[in-house]
C-alpha positions as CSV (number, residue, x, y, z in Angstrom):
1,M,0.0,0.0,0.0
2,S,1.3,3.5,-0.9
3,L,0.2,6.7,0.7
4,K,0.7,10.3,-0.5
5,A,2.9,12.4,1.7
6,E,3.3,16.2,1.6
7,P,6.8,17.6,1.7
8,E,6.2,19.5,4.9
9,M,5.3,16.2,6.7
10,A,8.9,14.9,6.3
11,G,10.4,13.7,9.6
12,K,7.1,13.7,11.5
13,V,5.3,10.8,13.1
14,V,1.9,10.2,11.6
15,R,-0.8,7.6,11.9
16,C,-1.3,5.2,9.0
17,P,-4.9,5.4,7.7
18,G,-4.8,1.8,6.5
19,C,-3.7,-0.1,9.6
20,N,-4.1,2.7,12.1
21,T,-0.5,2.4,13.4
22,K,2.0,5.1,13.9
23,L,4.9,5.5,11.5
24,Q,7.6,8.1,10.9
25,I,8.1,9.8,7.6
26,P,11.9,9.8,6.6
27,E,13.4,13.3,6.4
28,T,15.2,12.4,3.2
29,A,12.1,10.8,1.5
30,A,11.8,12.1,-2.0
31,P,8.6,11.7,-3.8
32,S,8.8,9.2,-6.6
33,S,6.3,11.2,-8.7
34,A,4.5,14.5,-8.8
35,T,2.2,13.5,-6.0
36,G,4.8,11.7,-3.9
37,T,4.4,8.3,-2.2
38,I,5.6,6.6,0.9
39,G,7.1,3.2,0.5
40,A,6.8,3.3,-3.3
41,P,9.8,2.2,-5.4
42,P,11.5,4.9,-7.3
43,S,10.9,5.0,-11.0
44,G,13.8,3.8,-13.1
45,G,15.4,2.0,-10.2
46,G,15.5,-1.3,-12.0
47,L,12.9,-2.8,-9.7
48,P,10.2,-5.0,-11.3
49,L,6.8,-3.5,-11.5
50,P,4.1,-4.9,-9.2
51,D,2.3,-7.9,-10.7
52,A,-1.4,-7.4,-11.2
53,A,-3.9,-9.8,-9.7
54,G,-5.3,-10.4,-13.2
55,G,-2.0,-11.6,-14.6
56,L,-1.5,-8.6,-16.8
57,P,2.1,-8.0,-18.0
58,P,4.1,-4.9,-16.9
59,S,3.9,-1.7,-19.0
60,G,7.5,-2.3,-20.3
61,A,6.9,-5.8,-21.6
62,S,8.2,-6.5,-25.1
63,E,5.1,-8.2,-26.3
64,P,2.0,-6.0,-26.6
65,M,-1.2,-7.2,-25.0
66,N,-3.8,-8.5,-27.4
67,F,-6.7,-6.0,-27.3
68,Q,-9.2,-8.7,-28.0
69,Q,-8.5,-10.4,-24.7
70,E,-11.6,-10.8,-22.6
71,K,-12.0,-8.5,-19.6
72,P,-11.9,-10.2,-16.2
73,Q,-15.1,-10.4,-14.3
74,R,-15.1,-8.4,-11.0
75,T,-17.8,-8.4,-8.5
76,G,-16.9,-5.1,-6.7
77,W,-18.0,-4.7,-3.1
78,K,-21.1,-3.6,-1.3
79,E,-21.0,0.2,-0.7
80,A,-21.9,1.5,2.7
81,D,-23.7,4.8,3.1
82,P,-20.9,7.4,3.2
83,T,-22.8,10.2,5.0
84,N,-26.1,8.9,6.6
85,P,-25.8,7.3,10.0
86,N,-28.2,4.7,11.3
87,G,-31.3,6.4,12.6
88,F,-32.0,3.8,15.3
89,V,-28.5,4.1,16.7
90,T,-28.6,7.9,16.8
91,F,-32.0,7.8,18.5
92,G,-30.7,5.4,21.1
93,I,-27.7,7.6,21.8
94,G,-29.9,10.7,22.1
95,L,-32.3,9.0,24.5
96,V,-29.6,7.6,26.7
97,L,-27.9,11.1,26.9
98,T,-31.2,12.7,27.6
99,L,-32.0,10.4,30.5
100,T,-28.5,10.7,31.8
101,W,-28.6,14.5,31.8
102,F,-32.0,14.6,33.6
103,G,-30.6,12.2,36.1
104,I,-27.6,14.5,36.7
105,V,-29.6,17.7,37.3
106,F,-32.3,16.0,39.3
107,P,-30.6,16.3,42.7
108,F,-30.0,20.0,42.2
109,Q,-33.7,21.0,42.2
110,A,-34.4,23.9,44.5
111,P,-36.7,23.3,47.5
112,D,-40.3,24.4,47.2
113,G,-40.9,28.1,48.2
114,K,-37.3,29.2,47.6
115,D,-37.1,32.5,45.8
116,M,-35.5,32.4,42.3
117,S,-33.2,35.2,43.1
118,Q,-31.5,32.9,45.7
119,F,-31.0,30.0,43.3
120,T,-27.5,28.7,42.7
121,T,-26.3,28.0,39.1
122,M,-27.2,24.3,39.2
123,E,-30.5,25.0,40.9
124,F,-31.3,27.5,38.1
125,V,-30.4,24.9,35.5
126,A,-32.5,22.2,37.2
127,N,-35.4,24.7,37.4
128,V,-35.1,25.4,33.7
129,F,-35.3,21.7,32.8
130,Y,-37.9,20.5,35.4
131,K,-40.4,23.4,35.4
132,H,-41.7,22.4,32.0
133,L,-40.7,18.8,32.1
134,E,-42.6,17.6,29.0
135,V,-41.4,20.4,26.7
136,S,-37.9,20.4,28.2
137,F,-37.5,16.6,27.8
138,I,-38.6,16.7,24.1
139,N,-36.3,19.6,23.4
140,T,-33.4,17.9,25.1
141,L,-34.1,14.6,23.3
142,F,-34.1,16.5,19.9
143,F,-30.8,18.2,20.8
144,F,-29.0,15.1,21.8
145,W,-30.4,13.1,18.9
146,A,-29.2,15.8,16.5
147,M,-25.8,15.9,18.2
148,A,-25.5,12.1,17.9
149,I,-26.2,12.4,14.2
150,L,-23.5,15.0,13.8
151,Y,-21.0,13.0,15.8
152,L,-21.5,9.9,13.6
153,K,-21.4,12.0,10.5
154,F,-18.1,13.4,11.7
155,Q,-16.8,9.9,12.1
156,K,-17.8,9.1,8.5
157,L,-16.1,12.3,7.4
158,R,-12.9,11.3,9.1
159,H,-13.1,8.0,7.2
160,Q,-13.5,10.0,3.9
161,R,-10.5,12.2,4.8
162,E,-8.3,9.3,5.6
163,A,-9.2,7.7,2.3
164,L,-7.9,10.8,0.5
165,L,-4.4,9.9,1.7
166,L,-4.4,6.7,-0.5
167,D,-2.4,6.7,-3.7
168,V,-5.2,5.3,-5.8
169,L,-3.4,5.8,-9.1
170,P,0.3,5.2,-8.5
171,Q,2.8,6.4,-11.2
172,E,4.7,3.1,-11.1
173,L,1.8,1.3,-12.9
174,G,2.0,3.7,-15.8
175,Q,2.1,7.4,-16.7
176,Q,-1.0,6.9,-18.9
177,I,-4.0,4.8,-18.3
178,N,-5.0,3.0,-21.5
179,S,-6.8,-0.1,-22.6
180,Q,-3.8,-2.3,-22.0
181,N,-2.9,-1.4,-18.4
182,V,-6.3,-0.2,-17.0
183,G,-6.8,-3.7,-15.6
184,T,-3.6,-3.3,-13.5
185,F,-5.0,-0.1,-12.0
186,I,-8.3,-1.7,-11.2
187,D,-6.6,-4.6,-9.5
188,H,-4.6,-2.1,-7.5
189,V,-7.8,-0.5,-6.3
190,Y,-9.2,-3.9,-5.3
191,N,-6.0,-4.5,-3.3
192,L,-6.4,-1.4,-1.2
193,P,-7.2,-1.8,2.6
194,H,-10.8,-2.9,3.1
195,R,-11.3,-0.3,5.8
196,L,-10.6,2.6,3.4
197,R,-11.5,1.4,-0.1
198,D,-15.3,1.8,0.7
199,S,-15.2,5.6,0.4
200,L,-16.5,8.2,-2.0
201,M,-13.2,8.7,-3.8
202,V,-12.2,5.1,-4.1
203,N,-15.6,4.0,-5.3
204,R,-15.7,6.8,-7.9
205,I,-12.2,5.9,-9.1
206,R,-13.1,2.2,-9.3
207,K,-16.3,2.9,-11.3
208,A,-14.5,5.3,-13.7
209,L,-11.7,2.7,-14.4
210,E,-14.2,-0.1,-14.9
211,L,-16.2,2.0,-17.3
212,F,-13.0,3.0,-19.1
213,E,-12.0,-0.7,-19.3
214,I,-15.3,-1.5,-21.1
215,K,-16.0,1.6,-23.2
216,T,-12.4,3.0,-23.7
217,S,-13.9,6.5,-23.9
218,T,-12.7,9.4,-21.9
219,S,-15.8,11.5,-22.6
220,E,-18.1,8.8,-21.2
221,V,-15.9,8.5,-18.1
222,S,-16.1,12.3,-17.7
223,N,-19.9,12.3,-18.0
224,M,-20.2,9.4,-15.5
225,M,-18.0,11.2,-12.9
226,S,-19.9,14.4,-13.3
227,S,-23.2,12.5,-12.7
228,Q,-21.6,10.7,-9.7
229,S,-20.5,14.0,-8.3
230,N,-24.0,15.3,-8.4
231,I,-25.3,12.2,-6.8
232,D,-22.8,12.4,-3.9
233,A,-23.6,16.1,-3.4
234,A,-27.3,15.3,-3.3
235,R,-26.7,12.5,-0.7
236,I,-24.6,14.8,1.5
237,G,-27.3,17.5,1.3
238,G,-30.1,15.1,2.0
239,S,-28.3,13.8,5.1
240,Y,-28.9,17.1,6.9
241,I,-32.7,16.9,6.6
242,M,-33.2,15.5,10.1
243,T,-30.8,17.9,11.8
244,R,-32.4,20.9,10.1
245,A,-35.8,19.6,11.2
246,F,-34.5,19.4,14.8
247,L,-33.0,22.9,14.4
248,W,-36.5,24.2,13.4
249,A,-38.4,22.2,16.0
250,I,-36.3,23.0,19.1
251,P,-37.1,26.7,19.3
252,L,-40.7,26.0,18.3
253,M,-41.0,23.7,21.3
254,G,-39.6,26.4,23.4
255,F,-42.3,28.8,22.2
256,I,-44.9,26.2,22.9
257,G,-43.6,25.9,26.5
258,T,-43.7,29.7,26.8
259,V,-47.4,29.8,25.7
260,I,-48.2,27.1,28.2
261,G,-46.5,29.1,31.0
262,L,-48.3,32.3,30.0
263,S,-51.6,30.5,30.0
264,H,-51.0,29.2,33.5
265,A,-49.8,32.6,34.8
266,I,-52.7,34.5,33.4
267,S,-55.2,31.9,34.7
268,G,-53.8,32.4,38.2
269,M,-54.5,36.2,38.2
270,S,-57.3,37.1,40.6
271,F,-58.6,40.7,41.4
272,R,-61.9,39.9,43.0
273,D,-60.9,41.6,46.3
274,M,-59.7,45.0,45.0
275,G,-59.6,46.4,48.6
276,N,-57.0,43.8,49.7
277,V,-53.7,45.2,48.5
278,D,-51.7,42.3,49.9
279,A,-53.8,39.8,47.9
280,I,-53.3,41.8,44.7
281,I,-49.6,42.0,45.3
282,S,-49.4,38.3,45.9
283,S,-51.4,37.6,42.7
284,L,-49.1,39.8,40.7
285,G,-46.1,38.1,42.2
286,A,-47.4,34.7,41.1
287,V,-48.0,36.1,37.6
288,T,-44.5,37.5,37.2
289,S,-43.0,34.3,38.6
290,G,-45.1,32.3,36.1
291,L,-43.9,34.6,33.3
292,G,-40.3,34.0,34.2
293,T,-40.8,30.3,34.2
294,A,-42.5,30.5,30.9
295,F,-39.7,32.4,29.2
296,D,-37.2,29.9,30.6
297,A,-38.6,27.3,28.1
298,T,-37.9,29.7,25.2
299,L,-34.4,30.4,26.6
300,L,-33.7,26.7,26.7
301,G,-34.9,26.2,23.1
302,L,-32.8,29.1,21.8
303,I,-29.7,27.9,23.6
304,F,-30.1,24.4,22.1
305,A,-30.7,25.8,18.6
306,V,-27.6,28.1,18.7
307,T,-25.5,25.3,20.1
308,L,-26.7,22.9,17.4
309,N,-26.4,25.4,14.5
310,F,-22.6,26.0,14.6
311,P,-21.4,22.3,14.5
312,M,-24.0,21.4,11.9
313,N,-22.9,24.1,9.5
314,S,-19.2,23.5,10.2
315,L,-19.6,19.8,9.4
316,A,-21.6,20.6,6.2
317,K,-18.8,22.9,5.1
318,S,-16.2,20.2,5.7
319,E,-18.2,17.6,3.8
320,D,-18.5,20.0,0.8
321,E,-14.8,20.7,0.9
322,T,-14.1,16.9,0.9
323,L,-16.4,16.4,-2.1
324,N,-14.7,19.3,-3.9
325,E,-11.3,17.7,-3.3
326,I,-12.6,14.4,-4.7
327,D,-13.9,16.3,-7.8
328,A,-10.6,18.1,-8.2
329,F,-8.6,14.9,-8.0
330,C,-10.8,13.2,-10.7
331,N,-10.6,16.2,-13.0
332,E,-7.0,17.1,-12.5
333,V,-5.3,13.7,-12.0
334,L,-7.5,10.9,-13.3
335,L,-9.0,12.4,-16.5
336,P,-5.6,13.8,-17.9
337,R,-4.1,10.3,-17.5
338,L,-6.8,8.5,-19.3
339,H,-5.7,7.8,-22.9
340,D,-8.3,6.3,-25.3
341,G,-6.2,6.7,-28.4
342,A,-8.3,9.5,-29.8
343,G,-5.4,12.0,-29.7
344,A,-2.9,10.1,-31.7
345,G,-1.4,12.2,-34.4
346,G,1.6,14.3,-35.3
347,G,2.8,12.0,-38.0
348,D,2.9,8.9,-35.7
349,I,1.5,6.4,-38.2
350,G,1.9,3.5,-35.8
351,A,-0.2,5.3,-33.1
352,I,-2.8,6.2,-35.7
353,A,-2.9,2.6,-37.0
354,D,-3.2,1.3,-33.5
355,S,-6.0,3.7,-32.7
356,V,-7.8,2.8,-35.9
357,I,-7.4,-0.9,-35.3
358,K,-8.6,-0.5,-31.7
359,G,-11.6,1.6,-32.8
360,L,-12.5,-0.8,-35.5
361,S,-12.1,-3.8,-33.2
362,S,-14.3,-2.1,-30.5
363,T,-16.9,-1.2,-33.1
364,Q,-16.8,-4.7,-34.5
365,R,-17.2,-6.3,-31.1
366,E,-20.2,-4.0,-30.4
367,F,-21.7,-4.8,-33.8
368,L,-21.3,-8.5,-33.3
369,T,-22.7,-8.3,-29.9
370,D,-25.7,-6.3,-31.2
371,L,-26.0,-8.7,-34.2
372,N,-26.0,-11.7,-31.9
373,E,-28.6,-10.1,-29.7
374,L,-30.7,-9.3,-32.8
375,S,-30.4,-12.9,-34.1
376,K,-31.4,-14.2,-30.7
377,R,-34.5,-12.0,-30.7
378,M,-35.3,-13.0,-34.3
379,N,-35.1,-16.6,-33.4
380,E,-37.3,-16.1,-30.4
381,Y,-39.8,-14.2,-32.6
382,A,-39.7,-17.0,-35.2
383,T,-40.2,-19.6,-32.6
384,N,-43.1,-17.7,-31.0
385,L,-44.6,-17.2,-34.5
386,D,-44.4,-20.9,-35.3
387,R,-45.9,-21.7,-32.0
388,R,-48.7,-19.3,-32.5
389,S,-49.3,-20.5,-36.1
390,D,-49.6,-24.1,-35.0
391,A,-51.9,-23.1,-32.2
392,F,-54.0,-21.0,-34.7
393,Q,-54.1,-23.9,-37.2
394,A,-55.2,-26.3,-34.5
395,T,-57.9,-24.0,-33.4
396,V,-59.1,-23.4,-37.0
397,Q,-59.2,-27.1,-37.7
398,K,-61.0,-27.8,-34.5
399,E,-63.6,-25.1,-35.2
400,F,-64.0,-26.4,-38.8
401,I,-64.6,-30.0,-37.7
402,H,-67.0,-28.8,-35.1
403,N,-68.9,-26.6,-37.6
404,M,-69.0,-29.4,-40.2
405,T,-70.3,-31.9,-37.7
406,T,-73.0,-29.4,-36.6
407,M,-73.9,-28.6,-40.2
408,R,-74.1,-32.3,-41.2
409,G,-76.4,-33.0,-38.3
410,E,-78.6,-30.0,-39.2
411,V,-78.7,-31.1,-42.9
412,E,-79.6,-34.7,-42.0
413,G,-82.3,-33.5,-39.7
414,A,-83.7,-31.3,-42.4
415,L,-83.6,-34.1,-45.0
416,R,-85.4,-36.5,-42.6
417,D,-88.1,-33.9,-42.0
418,S,-88.5,-33.3,-45.8
419,M,-88.6,-37.1,-46.5
420,K,-91.2,-37.5,-43.8
421,M,-93.4,-34.7,-45.1
422,T,-93.0,-36.0,-48.7
423,S,-94.0,-39.5,-47.6
424,Q,-97.1,-38.2,-45.8
425,Y,-98.0,-36.1,-48.9
426,I,-97.6,-39.2,-51.2
427,A,-99.7,-41.3,-48.9
428,A,-102.5,-38.7,-48.8
429,L,-102.3,-38.4,-52.6
430,E,-102.5,-42.2,-52.9
431,T,-105.6,-42.2,-50.7
432,G,-107.3,-39.6,-52.8
433,I,-106.5,-41.4,-56.0
434,R,-108.0,-44.6,-54.6
435,G,-111.2,-42.7,-53.6
436,L,-111.5,-41.3,-57.0
437,N,-111.1,-44.7,-58.6
438,T,-113.9,-46.0,-56.3
439,V,-116.3,-43.2,-57.4
440,L,-115.5,-43.8,-61.0
441,K,-116.2,-47.5,-60.6
442,E,-119.5,-46.9,-59.0
443,L,-120.6,-44.6,-61.8
444,G,-119.9,-47.4,-64.3
445,E,-121.7,-46.7,-67.6
446,K,-123.8,-43.9,-66.3
447,Q,-123.9,-40.8,-68.4
448,I,-123.7,-37.4,-67.0
449,I,-125.9,-34.9,-68.9
450,I,-125.0,-31.4,-68.6
451,Q,-128.0,-29.1,-69.5
452,Q,-127.3,-25.6,-70.5
453,T,-129.8,-23.1,-69.1
454,K,-130.7,-20.0,-71.1
455,K,-129.9,-16.8,-69.4
456,K,-132.4,-14.1,-69.1
457,G,-131.5,-10.7,-70.3
458,W,-131.9,-7.5,-68.5
459,F,-134.8,-6.4,-70.6
460,S,-136.4,-9.8,-71.3
461,R,-139.8,-10.6,-70.0
462,G,-140.1,-13.3,-67.6
463,E,-142.3,-16.2,-68.4
């Protein structure tokens, strides 16, 4: 593991952020690069370069790496929330601190009937907390809850600041980060201490390198880091929602306590016996005492709000500065070292050819990938179409057979009815013919004389 060391830290004893042990920086330690590292071998010293976990050759190897080699599969690690502490833990801490504080001030309560002007400091403090117990308890719980959130956020911020000391992109692995040695840098990131690699900076660098390993495009990496910066800024801003809510609720609860005290004080006023001066003075004394107790609730709320406001804004400023440092490192160190081959020129035919070959190879791989995906989908569509065609044909055949069977039954029934009716008609006709033959036989040789009767005219005389 290598850590960045500033020149002014030479000769001092510092604490290692990785193993949390103390070490002394040599006074004659010279940085091996522009950023400077502790425990890193000097460049050009003849020492072998560190071997990558993925078996990649060093940058000075004689045989170039085949750009068509498959990228290793990495699983990454589960990222913890870098800025939001656990809500149940913070509530538990706040509740314990609240109960502890009320237990501390409980013995210092002033005796009943003692004038407030004679209170000691602790008696005054106990009076402020116990006169309006419900409001004071809620206000104190909100205050300690918010302070617990800020404390745990401060611990997370220290973790982020310690991770900034890591040399995430050592110069020994290469001056430039290209498609051939990006795997070495990713393996170096994976070999960082587990306690520190889960941080905003390390996670962003890891995502940028893994994206560059796949896309080999500086512009896409720049867009991704810009989007990640906005996401981190939104997460940091959203982590202060609860504390800002407490900062708003604490003085409001104090005002509620004041309103309750004023209501009790005013309800205690009695001027029925205007002739009794002592009774009136006693009533006014009770009212002024109640007013003083009522304003103590507002005083407690304002003190809590002011006390909470300064550390909250200071911590927010520190987190913004840390995020700005991470953005600056990515823009000033990582992006300039990324080399995707797009800037080859100046008469370097070999560099241009390599860039063209790499670009064509990358485009061909993407085209083949898309073509395979398209072929797979076309096969699925053809299979689904055949399956649907078979199902439709079976359905049509089934419906046709059913319809033909139904039609055949209907035609046979109609024919049977027609034949039955025809048989009945023929039988009736046969019966009629037989009857006619019988009548004709009975007539025999008889003649039938038809006599024509002369019609009478309109103007004829009747006989």
